[in-house]
C-alpha positions as CSV (number, residue, x, y, z in Angstrom):
1,M,-48.4,-3.0,4.5
2,C,-45.5,-3.1,7.0
3,L,-45.3,-6.9,6.6
4,V,-45.0,-6.6,2.8
5,R,-42.2,-4.0,3.1
6,D,-40.4,-6.1,5.6
7,L,-40.6,-9.1,3.3
8,E,-39.4,-7.0,0.3
9,A,-36.5,-5.7,2.4
10,Q,-35.5,-9.3,3.4
11,G,-35.7,-10.4,-0.2
12,D,-33.5,-7.4,-1.3
13,A,-31.0,-8.2,1.5
14,A,-30.9,-11.9,0.5
15,L,-30.4,-11.0,-3.2
16,L,-27.6,-8.6,-2.3
17,A,-25.9,-11.2,-0.2
18,E,-26.2,-13.8,-3.0
19,A,-24.8,-11.3,-5.5
20,T,-21.9,-10.4,-3.1
21,R,-21.0,-14.1,-2.8
22,A,-21.1,-14.6,-6.5
23,F,-18.8,-11.6,-7.0
24,E,-16.4,-12.9,-4.4
25,I,-16.2,-16.3,-6.1
26,T,-15.9,-14.9,-9.5
27,F,-13.2,-12.4,-8.4
28,R,-11.1,-14.9,-6.4
29,H,-11.2,-17.7,-9.0
30,S,-11.1,-15.8,-12.2
31,P,-8.3,-16.8,-14.6
32,I,-8.1,-13.1,-15.6
33,G,-6.0,-10.8,-13.5
34,Q,-8.3,-8.4,-11.7
35,G,-7.9,-5.6,-9.2
36,L,-9.9,-2.9,-7.6
37,L,-8.2,0.5,-7.7
38,S,-8.9,3.6,-5.6
39,R,-9.7,6.8,-7.3
40,T,-6.0,7.8,-6.9
41,G,-4.9,4.6,-8.6
42,R,-3.8,2.5,-5.6
43,W,-4.6,-1.2,-5.5
44,L,-7.3,-1.9,-3.0
45,R,-7.7,-5.5,-3.8
46,V,-6.2,-8.0,-6.3
47,N,-6.9,-11.5,-7.2
48,G,-4.5,-14.4,-7.4
49,A,-4.3,-14.3,-11.2
50,L,-3.1,-10.7,-11.2
51,A,-0.5,-11.4,-8.5
52,E,0.7,-14.5,-10.3
53,L,0.9,-12.6,-13.6
54,L,3.1,-10.0,-11.9
55,G,5.1,-12.5,-9.9
56,R,4.1,-10.7,-6.6
57,D,2.2,-11.5,-3.5
58,D,-1.2,-9.9,-2.9
59,D,0.2,-8.1,0.1
60,D,3.0,-6.5,-2.1
61,L,0.4,-5.0,-4.4
62,V,-2.4,-3.9,-2.1
63,G,-1.8,-0.3,-1.1
64,A,0.8,0.3,-3.8
65,D,0.3,2.7,-6.7
66,A,-0.7,0.5,-9.6
67,S,1.5,2.5,-12.0
68,D,4.6,1.4,-10.0
69,A,4.2,-2.1,-11.5
70,L,4.1,-0.6,-15.0
71,H,7.1,-0.3,-17.4
72,P,8.5,3.3,-16.8
73,D,7.7,4.2,-20.4
74,D,4.0,3.4,-19.9
75,R,3.4,5.1,-16.6
76,Q,2.6,8.6,-17.7
77,A,0.2,7.5,-20.4
78,V,-1.7,5.3,-18.0
79,R,-1.9,8.0,-15.4
80,E,-3.3,10.4,-18.0
81,R,-6.0,7.8,-19.0
82,L,-7.0,7.4,-15.3
83,R,-7.4,11.1,-15.0
84,R,-9.7,11.1,-18.0
85,L,-11.8,8.4,-16.3
86,V,-12.0,10.5,-13.2
87,D,-13.0,13.5,-15.2
88,D,-15.8,11.6,-16.9
89,A,-14.2,12.0,-20.3
90,D,-14.4,8.2,-20.7
91,D,-16.0,5.3,-18.7
92,H,-13.3,2.8,-19.6
93,Y,-10.3,2.2,-21.8
94,V,-8.4,-0.7,-23.2
95,V,-4.6,-0.5,-23.6
96,G,-1.7,-2.7,-24.4
97,A,0.3,-2.1,-21.2
98,R,3.7,-3.4,-20.2
99,Y,4.1,-4.4,-16.6
100,L,7.3,-5.3,-14.7
101,H,7.3,-8.9,-13.3
102,A,9.0,-9.2,-9.9
103,D,11.9,-10.9,-11.6
104,G,12.5,-7.8,-13.8
105,S,11.1,-9.2,-17.0
106,V,8.5,-7.3,-19.0
107,V,4.9,-8.7,-19.1
108,R,3.0,-7.4,-22.1
109,T,-0.7,-7.3,-21.3
110,H,-4.2,-6.5,-22.7
111,T,-5.6,-4.3,-20.0
112,R,-9.1,-2.9,-19.5
113,I,-9.7,-0.2,-16.9
114,T,-13.4,0.6,-16.1
115,R,-14.6,3.5,-13.9
116,I,-16.8,2.7,-10.9
117,A,-19.1,5.6,-10.4
118,D,-21.6,6.4,-7.6
119,G,-25.2,7.3,-8.3
120,E,-24.3,10.8,-9.4
121,G,-21.7,9.6,-11.8
122,T,-18.7,10.6,-9.7
123,A,-15.7,8.3,-10.1
124,R,-15.2,6.3,-6.9
125,G,-12.5,3.9,-8.2
126,F,-11.7,1.5,-11.0
127,V,-11.8,-2.2,-11.9
128,A,-8.7,-3.4,-13.8
129,Q,-8.8,-6.6,-15.8
130,V,-5.3,-7.7,-17.0
131,V,-4.6,-10.6,-19.4
132,D,-1.2,-11.7,-20.7
133,A,-1.1,-10.4,-24.3
134,K,0.2,-13.7,-25.7
135,A,-2.8,-15.6,-24.1
136,W,-5.2,-12.9,-25.4
137,R,-3.9,-13.3,-29.0
138,R,-4.3,-17.1,-28.7
139,F,-7.8,-16.6,-27.5
140,Q,-8.7,-14.2,-30.3
141,D,-7.1,-16.4,-33.0
142,G,-9.4,-19.3,-31.7
């Protein structure tokens, strides 16, 4: 019985390691801007596509409040939507958000924010997926 459990544990560990590698590759090389946000809305991690979309370095974004990169007129609405995700009112939302590029121009986006919850359903953070709105419309139009 112990041998079977040890083999199962090794199999689970190998599967977890493989899934982690697949996530890392997908996150890093995705053409979609992606970021992991803390429960308070700070960037924990961003991929190159998101940094490029915003004209910033990864290091400039990580640790910053995600709403700082938003157009000032959109900040309060996005903060309120994040609060609703924390409060379990929603598990995700999709919004047309305006971000500020490092050069000061406005980048219109199609943005999806999804809650990451623990086993009890408590919000631990968020995944943000951000696509340039022009590219999104071209994709939808086929």
